[in-house]
VOGU-3710 file (C-alpha; in Angstrom, 3 decimals, decimal comma):
1> mqigqvirky> 0,000/0,000/0,000  1,380/3,393/-1,016  1,726/6,185/1,533  -1,236/8,089/0,040  -3,498/5,107/0,614  -2,175/4,728/4,165  -2,887/8,396/4,922  -6,434/8,121/3,567  -7,098/4,924/5,538  -5,908/6,267/8,895
11> rkdknltqee> -7,508/9,690/8,364  -10,874/8,012/7,858  -10,235/5,681/10,811  -9,768/8,819/12,937  -12,941/10,376/11,469  -10,992/13,417/10,259  -11,803/15,474/7,180  -8,930/16,531/4,930  -9,352/20,062/6,236  -9,259/19,008/9,892
21> manrlgvtap> -6,121/16,987/9,264  -4,534/19,887/7,403  -5,288/22,305/10,259  -3,642/20,016/12,818  -0,524/19,712/10,692  -0,326/23,356/9,644  -0,765/22,616/5,942  -3,571/23,211/3,434  -6,439/20,861/2,661  -5,392/20,652/-1,026
31> avnkwenevs> -1,977/19,420/0,142  -3,604/16,542/2,015  -5,745/15,815/-1,029  -2,628/15,607/-3,214  -0,949/13,211/-0,769  -3,936/10,887/-0,785  -4,132/10,922/-4,568  -0,344/10,509/-4,788  0,071/13,654/-6,828  2,711/14,677/-4,296
41> fpditllapi> 4,156/13,318/-1,042  4,496/14,806/2,433  7,739/16,546/3,282  10,037/14,302/5,298  9,712/16,655/8,275  5,968/15,938/8,358  6,235/12,149/8,601  6,618/12,052/12,376  3,748/14,555/13,029  1,450/12,611/10,674
51> arlfgitvde> 2,321/9,339/12,421  1,653/10,908/15,858  -1,683/12,268/14,631  -2,751/8,759/13,587  -1,263/7,058/16,633  1,053/4,871/14,572  4,781/4,613/13,948  6,585/6,117/10,974  7,284/2,553/9,799  3,556/1,848/9,728
61> llsfhkeltn> 2,926/5,120/7,942  5,395/3,990/5,287  3,510/0,679/5,162  5,993/-1,380/7,196  3,228/-2,805/9,326  3,498/-4,605/12,615  2,915/-8,344/12,850  -0,583/-9,572/12,204  -2,354/-11,684/14,802  -3,131/-15,324/14,054
71> eeigniikel> -6,809/-14,381/13,815  -6,077/-11,651/11,272  -3,958/-14,035/9,208  -6,702/-16,646/9,422  -9,231/-14,155/8,083  -6,950/-13,274/5,171  -6,554/-16,952/4,293  -10,340/-17,434/4,410  -10,727/-14,479/2,077  -8,103/-15,982/-0,215
81> dvilkertye> -10,015/-19,270/-0,360  -13,168/-17,435/-1,427  -11,331/-15,434/-4,083  -9,732/-18,609/-5,478  -13,230/-19,966/-6,138  -14,599/-16,773/-7,657  -11,700/-15,369/-9,684  -8,933/-16,556/-11,958  -5,671/-17,747/-10,491  -3,884/-14,700/-11,930
91> etfqwakekl> -6,351/-12,312/-10,271  -6,017/-14,153/-6,983  -2,255/-14,088/-7,194  -2,254/-10,321/-7,732  -4,599/-9,911/-4,765  -2,196/-11,889/-2,583  0,729/-9,833/-3,838  -1,039/-6,630/-2,824  -1,753/-8,059/0,631  1,924/-8,817/1,138
101> elypnseqlf> 2,848/-5,300/0,066  0,499/-4,101/2,775  2,015/-6,383/5,439  5,668/-6,822/4,484  6,750/-7,750/8,028  4,465/-10,742/8,464  6,626/-13,759/7,621  3,799/-16,092/8,592  1,500/-14,433/6,064  4,190/-14,779/3,386
111> wqlalvldvn> 4,451/-18,495/4,098  0,715/-19,179/4,275  -0,200/-17,247/1,137  2,645/-18,895/-0,763  1,614/-22,343/0,451  -2,069/-21,958/-0,434  -1,283/-20,595/-3,896  1,442/-23,190/-4,481  -0,791/-26,123/-3,550  -3,827/-24,726/-5,352
121> rlgremedsg> -2,103/-24,538/-8,715  -1,177/-28,228/-8,460  -4,845/-29,090/-8,721  -5,499/-26,854/-11,708  -4,804/-27,315/-15,385  -2,521/-24,336/-15,934  -0,294/-24,044/-18,964  1,627/-21,141/-17,441  1,926/-22,477/-13,896  5,699/-22,095/-13,968
131> kydeminqwy> 5,560/-18,325/-14,306  4,569/-18,093/-10,634  7,526/-20,171/-9,438  9,928/-17,314/-8,843  7,518/-15,211/-6,802  6,236/-18,124/-4,715  9,824/-19,141/-4,077  10,648/-15,590/-2,955  7,730/-15,598/-0,551  8,860/-18,899/0,961
141> craleskdee> 12,384/-17,487/1,305  10,985/-14,369/2,963  9,315/-16,567/5,585  12,613/-18,384/6,011  14,042/-15,149/7,473  11,620/-15,257/10,415  12,932/-15,244/13,983  10,212/-17,760/14,801  11,658/-21,278/14,500  8,281/-22,799/13,680
151> irtraadslf> 7,748/-20,436/10,746  11,303/-21,083/9,507  10,746/-24,838/9,692  7,457/-24,621/7,813  9,012/-22,428/5,145  11,954/-24,830/4,794  9,514/-27,742/4,529  7,631/-25,927/1,764  10,856/-25,115/-0,083  11,948/-28,742/0,219
161> gfyerkeqye> 8,676/-29,817/-1,383  8,943/-27,062/-4,006  12,303/-28,346/-5,264  11,564/-32,027/-4,691  8,575/-31,754/-7,050  10,876/-30,242/-9,661  13,350/-33,085/-9,106  16,004/-30,567/-8,089  17,079/-32,857/-5,260  20,387/-31,205/-4,369
171> kaeeylayfs> 18,593/-27,883/-3,966  15,864/-29,525/-1,887  18,520/-31,088/0,357  19,896/-27,650/1,222  16,733/-26,832/3,144  17,102/-29,830/5,445  19,745/-27,763/7,258  16,949/-25,528/8,535  15,283/-28,440/10,331  16,096/-29,190/13,936
181> dqypekkrkq> 17,373/-32,724/14,526  14,231/-33,145/16,649  12,018/-32,448/13,625  10,411/-35,876/13,057  10,345/-35,663/9,258  13,981/-34,628/8,785  15,462/-38,122/8,523  12,693/-39,406/6,251  13,168/-36,477/3,886  16,923/-37,031/3,950
191> aliysktgrr> 16,380/-40,704/3,120  14,180/-39,681/0,198  16,928/-37,426/-1,157  19,474/-40,217/-0,737  17,271/-42,568/-2,752  16,712/-39,996/-5,516  20,392/-39,155/-5,866  21,833/-42,656/-6,129  22,994/-42,980/-2,509  21,211/-46,285/-2,009
201> neayrayeel> 23,032/-47,564/1,062  22,574/-44,250/2,860  18,863/-44,315/1,984  18,403/-47,854/3,298  20,275/-47,062/6,494  18,276/-43,886/7,149  14,953/-45,664/6,623  16,066/-48,566/8,828  17,125/-46,178/11,580  13,665/-44,638/11,387
211> lfsnyqmasl> 12,063/-48,071/11,764  14,233/-48,917/14,730  13,673/-45,629/16,571  9,953/-45,630/15,811  9,641/-49,092/17,332  11,235/-47,822/20,520  8,915/-44,824/20,679  5,787/-46,851/19,860  6,716/-49,480/22,423  7,188/-46,831/25,105
221> vfyniyalta> 3,851/-45,211/24,289  2,076/-48,590/24,407  3,598/-49,233/27,819  2,591/-45,828/29,160  -1,007/-46,360/28,024  -0,917/-49,849/29,530  0,294/-48,448/32,864  -2,562/-45,914/32,967  -5,066/-48,593/32,028  -3,825/-50,960/34,735
231> edgnmdkahm> -3,962/-48,183/37,340  -7,586/-47,559/36,351  -8,362/-51,249/36,794  -9,352/-51,846/33,167  -7,716/-55,232/32,907  -9,359/-56,282/29,650  -7,759/-53,313/27,920  -4,476/-53,948/29,763  -4,385/-57,477/28,285  -5,150/-56,103/24,830
241> lvekqgelar> -2,288/-53,598/25,097  0,180/-56,256/26,229  -0,837/-58,379/23,241  -0,298/-55,368/20,983  3,174/-54,959/22,491  3,985/-58,509/21,512  2,630/-58,006/17,997  4,642/-54,815/17,661  7,850/-56,604/18,621  7,116/-59,354/16,085
251> vfdmgeyren> 6,404/-56,879/13,269  9,683/-55,072/13,932  11,695/-58,306/14,347  12,701/-57,383/17,888  12,899/-60,957/19,132  11,024/-63,243/21,508  12,386/-61,554/24,619  10,701/-58,245/23,769  7,566/-60,073/22,678  7,130/-61,360/26,235
261> iyrlelasme> 8,747/-58,894/28,619  5,543/-56,904/29,250  3,485/-60,021/29,906  5,403/-60,643/33,118  4,279/-57,475/34,881  0,632/-58,080/34,025  0,724/-61,750/35,037  2,329/-60,954/38,399  -0,071/-58,046/38,992  -2,989/-60,452/38,567
271> knvdatietm> -1,152/-63,100/40,642  -1,603/-65,551/37,789  0,864/-68,250/38,754  0,742/-70,246/35,496  1,138/-67,175/33,276  3,933/-65,789/35,465  5,945/-69,020/35,439  5,425/-69,503/31,686  6,598/-65,942/30,951  9,632/-66,267/33,242
281> ekllasvdgl> 10,692/-69,407/31,406  10,272/-67,755/28,005  12,326/-64,747/29,051  15,176/-66,850/30,390  15,167/-69,015/27,254  15,234/-65,982/24,939  18,012/-63,944/26,610  20,632/-65,334/24,236  18,593/-63,992/21,302  18,169/-60,562/22,863
291> cdysrsplye> 20,014/-58,906/19,976  18,656/-61,042/17,154  17,191/-57,893/15,624  20,728/-56,969/14,578  20,614/-59,883/12,145  17,154/-59,076/10,797  16,842/-58,120/7,089  14,899/-55,088/8,320  18,103/-53,576/9,699  20,778/-55,061/7,449
301> hmefkevsre> 22,343/-51,685/6,616  22,664/-50,635/10,266  25,629/-51,358/12,489  25,065/-52,634/16,006  27,525/-53,151/18,794  27,972/-56,839/19,451  26,740/-57,932/22,897  29,247/-60,213/24,605  28,383/-63,603/26,057  29,402/-62,249/29,428
311> slkqikqtlm> 26,855/-59,410/29,129  24,097/-61,854/28,204  25,040/-64,008/31,166  24,820/-60,965/33,421  21,343/-60,127/32,056  20,207/-63,657/32,820  21,572/-63,404/36,375  19,771/-60,091/36,848  16,537/-61,704/35,691  17,001/-64,523/38,177
321> ecfrdeetyg> 17,550/-62,042/40,998  14,367/-60,271/39,930  12,402/-63,540/39,865  13,569/-64,333/43,428  12,043/-61,106/44,762  9,613/-62,248/47,444  7,828/-58,897/47,574  6,839/-59,139/43,912  6,525/-62,883/43,431  5,752/-64,079/46,940
331> fmrgdrrwqe> 2,270/-65,080/45,800  3,965/-68,087/44,150  5,515/-69,273/47,426  5,037/-73,012/47,642  4,746/-73,480/43,874  7,198/-76,190/42,858  7,904/-74,747/39,399  8,864/-71,364/40,826  11,078/-72,928/43,467  12,879/-74,984/40,827
341> lired> 13,264/-72,033/38,470  14,848/-69,693/41,036  17,282/-72,388/42,154  18,781/-72,643/38,664  22,262/-71,254/38,076
//
């Protein structure tokens, strides 16, 4: 928005006539009229008095507006959606461009307008779609300058997609540097770039690392839900969750030990002697295969530290000490199978 338009807008917002404004500034009404019609511009010495009269900063007077609120941005996006349905893409694009000229400091608005227009043209039959590339790219890059990490990440994600669609994979990869290592999609996107640029082993390894880490996270979440469910006394659901834990371990080739470890807590909680003994025996028998996942085809491009026989022996001894705990497993006192099991070396 040009300065003349800004002056007209704020003058009307203040319910001032051109003459009233002129009197307060010590100029003539025709001078104000010329400013608003952009026939001439205010003298530089008048910028501060005009801004004070309107209750705004000189930056705002010159159209360098303050940040928009999320609600204001949301309303602009809603308006954009309506215009996209009622007007041509070119008309809508020009409307968006004018909005960004009005709010040049809103990086979030730059990103959201660019994203909506970028995605919308993918669903249209447009012969000249490419002519908007440069401007949309500039808007994404403008959002990339934000001090807000979330906006920067979203802009980088959009730029990654922008170049990935064009099969400019090296350029797309550059924007991964803007993602925090905690950004969940970073490794998957990196794996995609590896696969598209002939780095097959790196792609396999990255995908396999994602599988492995996602198993660990999913397993932990299942356990946390199980713990809440057990505390609430919903034992049917607790059993279902323990079964899901076992299925999860099987799907991810994590071995028999991890398929059964969570059954033990539930069996002992319910003082189910048969289930507790059966699970104890399975765990002891599967300790030696604790790291069988390292030999699974699912993780063949990953490197795992070999677990020594001595370490496995120590794990088995720790299990035995746990199984001897009278406070936890005292309900099995007198059961011959338990007595025999805890006497084993």
